[in-house]
N, C-alpha and C positions, 0 to 999 in steps of 0.2 A: 647386358639388358638383357630379359629374357624369351624370346621369340617363338612363335608358333605361325604357321602359315595358316589360316582359317578357310583359306581360297577365297577374299576379299582382300587379300596385305596381310603385312606381318602384325601380330602382335603388339607389342611397345606394349612399356611399363607402365603410361595412363591409360592402355585400357585398363591394366589391370585394378588399377587406382580409384577409380573409375565404377569397377566391378562389386570393389569392400568395401567403396562408401554407401554402393545402392545394397546391399545388403545389411549395411550397420545400419542403415536409417530406416531399411526395411522392420529388421529385428523391435529396434527401439519401438516403431506407431506399432508394429505386432502390438510390443508390450504395454503402450499406455494405452489401447487399444481393450487391452484386458483386464486391464486394471480397473479404466470404466465400466464397463461388461459389471463383471467382477460387485464391483460397490452399489452399483444400477438392479441387474436382475438378481442378486445374493442369492448365486449357486454356487455350486461343488462340482459343478462338472460343468464341461463346457464341449463341445462336437466343432470340428471346422471343415467346412468344403470350401472349391474349386483349387484354379493352379498351385497356387500361393502355401495353403495347406500343407501344398508338397515337400514346403524349403526344410526338412533335418533338422539343416542348422537352425530355423529362426524358432524352431519343437521343441529344442532341447534346449533355448534360452530362456522360452516358453513355461517352459516346464522346470529346469530352473529355479527360471525371479518371476516367475508369475506367481497368483494368485490361486487360480483353481489348482483341487487336489487332483482331481483325477481328469485329462483332455486327451477324445478319441479323433482322430483320423479321418474320417469320409472315402473308402475305397476309390468312387468317384470323383474324383475331387477335383476335373473340369465344368464348367457349363452347369451339367449336368452331376450332381454331388449338388451346388444348391441347389436346384429346381425339388430337387428332391427333401431336401429341405422343408423348404417352405411346402410344400404339398403336405407333409406333417406336420407342419405347424397350421394347415389352416383344416387337415383333417379332428386337430383338438380342438384344436377350437367349432370347429359343423360336430363334436359329441358331446360335446362341453363341456370336454375330463382332458386332463395335459396327463394322467393313465395312459400307459404304450401300452398298445395291444401285438406288440408288430418289432422282434426283436430282432437284429439283422443282428445274423450270429454265422454269414458268411461271407464271403465277399464276391457267389459263384450266378449271380442272377442276370438273366440274362438268352436269349436263343440260343438251341446244344441242333448241335446237327449233324448229324447220320456219317462216319466212313467214308461211304459211300459218298455223297455231296461232300464231302472235303480234297477225295478226289479224284472227282471232276473236277472240280474247284481250280487244283490243282494243275492237271492235267490241259483245262483251260486256259490257265493265267500261262503254262512253257514252261512252270518250277521244276523245278531235280525236285524230287522225293521218292523216298522208299519204305516201303512197309514191312512194317516191325512187327514180328510174332511174338516174341520175351523181351519187352523193355529192360526189366528189370536187370538182368542178364547180360544184354548187348550194354548195360549200360555198366555194371560191374564190372565186367572185360578191361570198356576204355577205363577204366580208372585204377585198374589191374597196369593196361600198358599206359599209362599216365597221364 
C-alpha cells in the first residue's frame, strides 16, 4: 500500500480510490453537460471558466469525446473567470449583437507594478531577493551549470 504523509495522517489506498472515483464522475458529468449544451446551443465552440476548468484530464476527455470542435479555457479560471464570461454575455445582450468587439489574445491583464514598488514590497515583507541586470545571461549560465 502506497502511503504518503500529507500532514493529516497517512494517505491510504482508499483515499486514492476516492480521488479516482471523483475524477471519473467529474469527467462523465462534464461530458454529459457538454453533449446537452451542444444540442441546445447548436454551436461548435465551447468556452470554460471556473476552477474546475483547469482540470486538464477532464479537458482532454472533453476534447477527445466531446461534441465541440473547439474548446477554450479562460485563463482566469476561478470565480473571476465566470464573472468575466457573464459580463461579456451581458455586454452582448445590451448591445443587441453577438458579434464580439473584444478578443482576448493574451492573459496579461491586471495591475502593473514598477521595479521600485516591487522592491519596496519585498523589503517590507522581509523576503530575500536580488536585482538581476541581465536575466537572459543569468538563466543561460544556470542552464549551463545544470
